C-alpha positions as CSV (number, residue, x, y, z in Angstrom):
1,K,157.9,143.7,20.7
2,L,155.7,140.9,19.0
3,T,153.4,140.8,21.7
4,D,153.2,144.6,21.5
5,K,152.4,144.7,17.4
6,D,150.6,141.8,17.7
7,T,148.4,143.4,19.9
8,K,147.5,146.3,18.1
9,A,146.7,144.3,15.0
10,L,143.9,141.8,16.8
11,I,142.7,144.8,18.4
12,E,142.8,146.7,14.6
13,Y,140.9,144.0,13.6
14,F,138.0,143.2,16.2
15,S,137.5,147.5,15.4
16,A,135.8,146.5,12.2
17,V,133.7,143.3,13.7
18,P,130.2,144.6,14.1
19,D,129.7,141.9,16.8
20,D,130.2,143.3,20.3
21,T,133.6,142.0,21.4
22,M,135.9,142.2,24.4
23,I,139.3,141.6,25.3
24,V,141.3,141.1,27.9
25,F,145.0,140.1,28.1
26,F,146.6,139.3,30.9
27,G,149.7,137.4,32.3
28,D,148.6,134.9,35.0
29,H,151.7,135.0,37.0
30,Q,155.1,137.4,37.2
31,P,158.4,135.6,35.4
32,M,160.3,132.5,38.2
33,I,163.2,134.7,38.9
34,D,166.2,134.1,41.4
35,K,165.5,135.0,44.8
36,D,169.2,136.1,45.0
37,F,168.4,138.7,41.8
38,Y,165.9,140.3,44.2
39,S,168.5,140.6,47.0
40,K,170.8,142.3,44.5
41,L,168.1,144.6,43.0
42,L,166.8,145.3,46.1
43,G,170.3,145.6,48.0
44,Q,169.1,143.8,51.0
45,D,168.7,139.8,51.1
46,F,165.6,139.3,50.2
47,S,164.2,137.0,53.3
48,S,164.7,140.2,54.9
49,V,162.3,142.0,52.7
50,T,158.6,143.0,54.3
51,V,155.0,141.6,53.3
52,P,154.5,145.4,51.9
53,E,157.9,145.6,49.9
54,N,157.4,141.6,48.6
55,S,153.8,142.7,46.9
56,K,154.9,144.9,44.6
57,L,156.5,141.5,43.6
58,Y,153.2,140.6,42.6
59,K,151.5,143.0,40.7
60,I,150.6,141.8,37.0
61,P,149.6,144.4,34.9
62,Y,146.3,143.8,32.3
63,F,143.5,145.1,30.0
64,V,140.1,144.9,29.1
65,W,139.4,146.5,25.5
66,T,135.9,146.3,23.7
67,N,134.6,147.5,20.7
68,Y,131.6,148.9,21.8
69,D,130.6,151.5,24.5
70,A,131.2,150.0,28.2
71,D,131.5,151.3,31.4
72,I,134.2,148.5,33.3
73,E,135.0,149.3,36.1
74,V,138.7,148.5,37.1
75,P,139.6,148.3,40.4
76,E,143.0,149.8,41.1
77,E,144.5,146.5,42.5
78,A,142.5,143.4,42.9
79,S,144.2,139.7,42.4
80,I,144.0,138.0,39.5
81,N,141.5,135.3,40.8
82,Y,138.6,138.4,40.9
83,L,139.4,139.3,36.6
84,P,136.7,136.9,36.3
85,N,134.4,139.2,38.5
86,I,135.3,142.2,36.5
87,I,135.0,141.2,33.2
88,L,131.4,139.5,34.0
89,N,130.4,142.7,35.8
90,A,131.3,144.2,32.9
91,A,130.0,141.9,30.1
92,G,126.4,142.4,32.1
93,V,126.6,138.6,32.3
94,A,124.6,136.8,35.1
95,K,126.5,135.5,37.8
96,N,126.1,132.3,39.9
97,D,126.2,132.0,43.6
98,W,129.9,131.4,43.1
99,F,130.5,134.8,41.6
100,N,128.1,136.6,44.0
101,F,130.4,135.2,46.7
102,T,133.6,136.1,45.5
103,D,131.9,139.5,45.0
104,E,131.5,140.0,48.2
105,M,134.8,138.4,49.0
106,F,136.8,141.2,46.6
107,A,134.6,143.8,49.7
108,D,136.6,141.9,52.3
109,Y,140.1,140.6,50.8
110,P,141.6,142.3,47.4
111,I,144.7,140.9,47.6
112,V,144.6,137.3,48.0
113,T,147.3,135.5,47.2
114,E,149.9,132.3,48.0
115,N,151.8,134.4,50.5
116,F,149.3,137.1,52.1
117,I,146.0,138.3,52.2
118,E,144.8,142.2,52.4
119,V,142.5,142.3,55.6
120,N,141.1,146.0,56.8
121,E,143.9,147.7,54.2
122,K,147.2,145.7,55.8
123,L,148.6,142.9,54.2
124,V,148.7,140.4,56.5
125,E,151.4,136.6,56.1
126,M,150.0,133.6,55.4
127,D,151.1,131.8,57.9
128,Q,148.8,134.6,60.2
129,V,145.7,134.0,58.2
130,H,145.9,130.2,58.7
131,E,146.4,130.5,62.1
132,R,143.4,132.7,61.8
133,L,141.6,130.1,59.4
134,D,142.0,127.8,62.1
135,E,139.7,129.8,64.6
136,V,136.6,130.0,62.0
137,K,133.6,127.8,63.1
138,S,130.9,127.4,60.9
139,D,128.7,129.8,63.3
140,S,131.4,132.6,63.6
141,Y,129.5,134.9,61.2
142,G,131.1,137.9,62.9
143,H,134.6,136.2,62.4
144,P,136.7,139.2,60.1
145,Y,138.2,135.6,58.3
146,Y,134.8,133.8,57.7
147,R,134.5,134.6,54.7
148,L,137.6,134.1,54.1
149,K,137.5,130.5,55.2
150,K,134.2,129.7,53.1
151,F,136.4,131.1,50.1
152,Q,139.1,127.9,51.2
153,L,136.0,125.4,51.2
154,G,134.6,126.8,48.0
155,V,138.0,126.7,46.4
156,Y,138.7,123.5,47.7
157,V,134.9,122.2,46.3
158,R,135.4,123.1,43.3
159,A,138.7,121.6,42.9
160,L,137.4,118.3,43.5
161,G,134.7,119.0,40.2
162,R,131.7,119.6,42.8
163,N,129.9,123.0,42.1
């Protein structure tokens, strides 16, 4: 309730600011809740939940607000790791090679989580993804997981502080 009140006050304040302003509001994850709770909620043992059912637990709402007319393209579903791309696109900011690459990633894999990804409109569990990633070689350009392998390597490089 307090967050709603403060968000309203924030937007009212920036509505009167003459500088172009964009506010992006999101949560970075769902709350950590005991698996027994989900079992009771779903009426079945949580370990038997299918990937599509489990994916519903990973949806995080967000919104983008501006005090100027903006043509913001917000996909119906996207992983939170693509939110910077959505914001940069909406702000009209030039992107570096990494963000151009992750725009391409979004086209192939709109959902990427630690438990599953979406490939060809199907959710695939991460164990199966890792098996497929192990098949990808540096010259496997036509492999459906090639871009995902590049993404995996890029994330590791960025985590080490190299651009």
